C-alpha positions in Angstrom: 36.0 21.1 -35.3 33.6 24.1 -35.1 36.1 27.0 -35.0 35.2 29.3 -32.2 31.6 28.1 -32.1 30.3 31.4 -33.4 31.2 31.0 -37.1 34.8 32.3 -36.8 38.4 31.0 -36.6 38.4 28.9 -39.8 40.2 27.1 -41.1 40.6 24.7 -38.2 43.7 22.5 -37.6 41.5 19.5 -38.6 38.2 19.3 -40.5 36.4 22.2 -42.1 38.3 25.0 -43.8 35.4 27.4 -44.0 32.1 28.1 -42.2 30.3 26.7 -45.3 32.3 23.5 -45.1 31.5 23.2 -41.4 27.7 23.7 -42.1 27.9 20.9 -44.7 29.9 18.6 -42.4 27.5 19.2 -39.5 24.4 18.5 -41.6 25.9 15.3 -43.0 26.8 14.1 -39.5 23.3 14.9 -38.2 21.7 13.1 -41.1 23.9 10.0 -40.5 23.5 10.0 -36.7 19.8 10.4 -36.6 18.8 8.0 -39.4 19.1 4.8 -37.3 17.0 6.4 -34.5 19.6 5.8 -31.8 19.3 6.2 -28.0 23.1 6.5 -27.4 25.9 7.8 -29.7 29.5 6.9 -29.1 31.8 9.3 -31.1 35.5 9.6 -31.8 37.6 12.5 -33.2 35.6 15.2 -31.5 37.4 18.5 -31.0 38.9 18.6 -27.5 37.6 22.1 -26.7 35.8 21.7 -23.4 32.0 21.5 -22.8 30.9 25.1 -22.9 28.1 26.4 -25.0 30.5 27.1 -28.0 32.2 23.6 -27.7 31.9 21.2 -30.6 30.0 18.6 -28.6 27.5 21.2 -27.3 26.9 22.5 -30.8 26.4 18.9 -32.1 23.9 18.1 -29.3 22.0 21.2 -30.2 21.9 20.3 -33.9 20.7 16.8 -33.1 17.6 18.2 -31.2 16.3 19.3 -27.9 16.3 15.9 -26.1 19.9 15.1 -26.8 22.4 15.5 -23.9 26.2 15.0 -23.8 28.5 13.4 -21.2 30.9 15.9 -19.7 34.3 15.1 -18.1 36.1 18.5 -17.8 39.8 18.3 -16.9 40.0 14.6 -17.7 40.2 14.7 -21.5 43.9 14.6 -22.1 46.1 16.8 -24.2 45.4 15.5 -27.7 43.5 17.8 -30.2 40.7 15.2 -30.3 38.8 13.1 -27.8 36.0 10.6 -27.6 32.4 11.5 -26.5 29.0 10.2 -25.6 25.5 11.6 -26.3 22.1 10.2 -25.4 18.4 10.9 -25.8 17.3 12.1 -22.4 13.6 11.3 -23.1 14.6 7.6 -23.4 17.9 7.1 -21.6 19.4 8.3 -18.3 23.1 8.7 -17.4 23.6 6.8 -14.2 26.4 7.8 -11.8 29.4 9.8 -12.8 31.4 9.4 -16.0 35.0 8.5 -15.9 38.1 8.8 -18.1 41.0 6.3 -18.2 44.0 8.7 -18.0 46.8 6.4 -16.8 49.4 4.2 -18.3 49.7 4.6 -22.1 46.7 7.0 -22.0 48.3 9.4 -19.5 50.5 11.5 -21.9 49.8 12.1 -25.5 47.0 9.6 -25.5 43.2 9.9 -25.8 41.7 8.8 -22.5 38.7 6.4 -23.0 35.4 7.5 -21.7 33.0 5.4 -19.6 29.4 6.0 -18.5 26.6 3.8 -17.2 23.3 4.2 -18.9 19.8 3.0 -18.2 16.3 3.3 -19.6 14.3 6.1 -18.0 11.6 3.5 -17.1 13.8 0.7 -15.8 16.6 -0.2 -13.4 19.0 -2.2 -15.5 22.0 -0.4 -16.9 24.8 -0.9 -19.4 28.3 0.5 -19.1 29.5 2.0 -22.4 33.2 2.6 -22.9 34.5 4.6 -25.9 38.2 4.2 -26.7 40.2 5.6 -29.6 43.6 3.8 -29.7 46.8 5.2 -31.2 46.8 5.4 -35.0 49.0 3.4 -37.4 50.8 6.6 -38.6 54.5 6.1 -38.3 55.2 9.7 -37.3 57.6 9.8 -34.3 57.7 6.0 -34.0 60.7 4.6 -32.2 61.9 1.2 -31.0 59.2 -1.5 -30.9 56.6 1.1 -32.0 58.2 1.2 -35.4 56.7 -1.0 -38.1 57.7 -4.6 -37.3 56.7 -5.9 -40.8 54.0 -8.1 -39.3 51.1 -6.3 -41.0 50.1 -4.3 -37.9 51.7 -1.0 -38.9 53.4 1.4 -36.5 52.6 1.7 -32.8 51.2 -1.8 -32.6 53.1 -2.2 -29.3 51.5 0.9 -27.9 48.0 -0.1 -29.1 48.5 -3.5 -27.4 49.5 -1.8 -24.1 46.5 0.5 -24.4 44.2 -2.6 -25.0 45.7 -4.3 -21.9 45.1 -1.2 -19.8 41.6 -0.8 -21.2 40.8 -4.5 -20.5 41.9 -4.2 -16.8 39.9 -1.0 -16.4 36.8 -2.3 -17.9 36.5 -4.9 -15.2 37.6 -2.8 -12.3 34.3 -1.1 -11.3 32.3 -3.4 -9.0 29.5 -0.9 -8.3 27.9 -1.5 -11.7 24.5 0.2 -10.9 22.5 -3.0 -11.7 24.6 -3.4 -14.8 23.9 -6.1 -17.3 27.4 -5.7 -18.7 29.9 -3.6 -20.6 30.1 -2.5 -24.2 33.4 -1.3 -25.6 32.7 0.6 -28.8 35.1 2.8 -30.7 38.0 3.1 -33.1 40.7 0.6 -32.0 42.9 1.3 -35.1 43.5 -2.5 -35.3 42.1 -5.1 -37.6 40.4 -8.2 -36.3 43.5 -10.5 -36.1 45.8 -7.9 -34.6 47.2 -8.1 -31.0 45.0 -5.4 -29.4 41.8 -7.2 -30.5 43.2 -10.5 -29.2 43.9 -8.9 -25.8 40.3 -7.7 -25.5 38.9 -11.1 -26.6 41.1 -12.9 -24.0 39.6 -10.5 -21.4 36.1 -11.9 -22.3 34.9 -9.4 -24.9 33.3 -10.5 -28.2 33.0 -8.5 -31.4 29.2 -8.2 -31.9 29.4 -7.4 -35.6 31.6 -10.5 -36.3 29.3 -12.6 -34.0 26.2 -11.8 -36.1 28.0 -11.5 -39.4 31.0 -13.9 -39.4 33.5 -13.6 -42.2 34.1 -16.5 -44.6 37.2 -17.2 -46.6 35.7 -15.4 -49.6 33.7 -12.5 -48.2 33.5 -10.2 -45.2 30.4 -8.1 -45.8 30.6 -5.8 -42.7 33.6 -3.5 -42.5 34.3 0.1 -41.4 37.3 1.3 -43.5 39.0 1.2 -46.8 42.7 1.8 -47.3 44.3 1.8 -50.7 41.4 -0.2 -52.1 41.4 -2.8 -49.3 38.6 -3.1 -46.8 38.6 -4.1 -43.1 37.3 -3.1 -39.7 39.2 -0.7 -37.4 36.0 0.1 -35.4 34.5 -2.4 -33.0 31.5 -3.1 -30.7 32.8 -5.5 -28.1 30.4 -7.0 -25.6 31.3 -8.5 -22.2 30.0 -12.1 -21.6 27.2 -10.9 -19.4 26.0 -8.4 -22.0 26.1 -10.8 -25.0 22.6 -12.3 -24.3 21.1 -8.8 -24.4 22.5 -7.9 -27.8 19.9 -8.6 -30.5 21.9 -7.4 -33.5 25.0 -5.5 -34.7 26.2 -4.4 -38.0 28.4 -1.9 -39.9 26.3 0.6 -41.9 28.0 0.9 -45.2 27.4 4.5 -46.0 30.9 6.1 -45.8 34.0 4.1 -46.6 33.0 3.1 -50.1 31.7 6.6 -51.1 33.8 9.0 -53.2 35.4 12.0 -51.6 33.4 14.3 -53.9 30.4 13.7 -51.6 32.1 14.9 -48.4 31.8 18.3 -46.8 34.9 19.7 -48.5 33.2 19.6 -51.9 30.6 22.0 -53.2 29.2 19.2 -55.3 25.3 19.4 -55.4 25.1 16.1 -53.5 27.4 17.2 -50.7 25.6 17.6 -47.4 22.6 15.6 -48.3 21.8 12.2 -46.9 24.2 10.1 -44.8 26.7 9.5 -47.5 30.4 10.2 -46.8 29.9 12.0 -43.6 33.1 10.4 -42.5 35.8 8.1 -43.9 34.7 5.3 -41.5 31.4 3.4 -41.5 29.3 3.6 -38.4 28.8 0.5 -36.2 25.3 0.0 -34.9 24.3 -2.2 -31.9 20.7 -3.2 -30.9 20.6 -3.9 -27.2 17.6 -5.1 -25.1 17.7 -3.9 -21.5 
């Protein structure tokens, strides 16, 4: 959240409390996002404040550098305070066709509509469809009926997340134009662990977790994870490839730079190490995917 985009209107409802905190937060995010030398960035928990010059996504694109562009879907972003987003390096990657938001069913009211965009290399014809969801959180605030905690380990709103996953799965296969597409990558925060119902729904629809494909867990160790909660680690964030895309994925992993790091390193602290390097730019670890088009 970047206030009014001109250094004012802090503290924000989420995120930085002062302009100094925001500058540290932005620098940490830029350090983290640029370090792997990515072509496409799939983001969650962006401020839902439009796409003008003072918007959070426009300011982030500017901070990343002159070749970075963002995907814009004005009027389709839902009514939540936060939204998902996509940015890409325009010297390497082109956005092909128009972006779309899934704003129906469980995403229609009070949800965060997933974002989809086709991308291709600037020097080629093949494209990949990237979909960025952010499913309902496990927080029990306002939970009623089957959205209450069912004592099955999935937390509150498991029913809603499962319905969101079903809607997402149906939508992901509904576009037959495909722009020479080699497949679909669903990448985002599903607020569900690997054995929970929403992940099973997407797997049954033909999607495979690429991190788990390249780094399968054993009974004793699961070395790639994205989140820690009360000392326990697991993955809430996934990169799920369609069957047609799997052969083109050459690697995937969770970059362990955030979840294990102490909060004293985040942007809210004036600790000398705060704002330097990629450490603790978020409470979730990034998921990185190598894809050959």
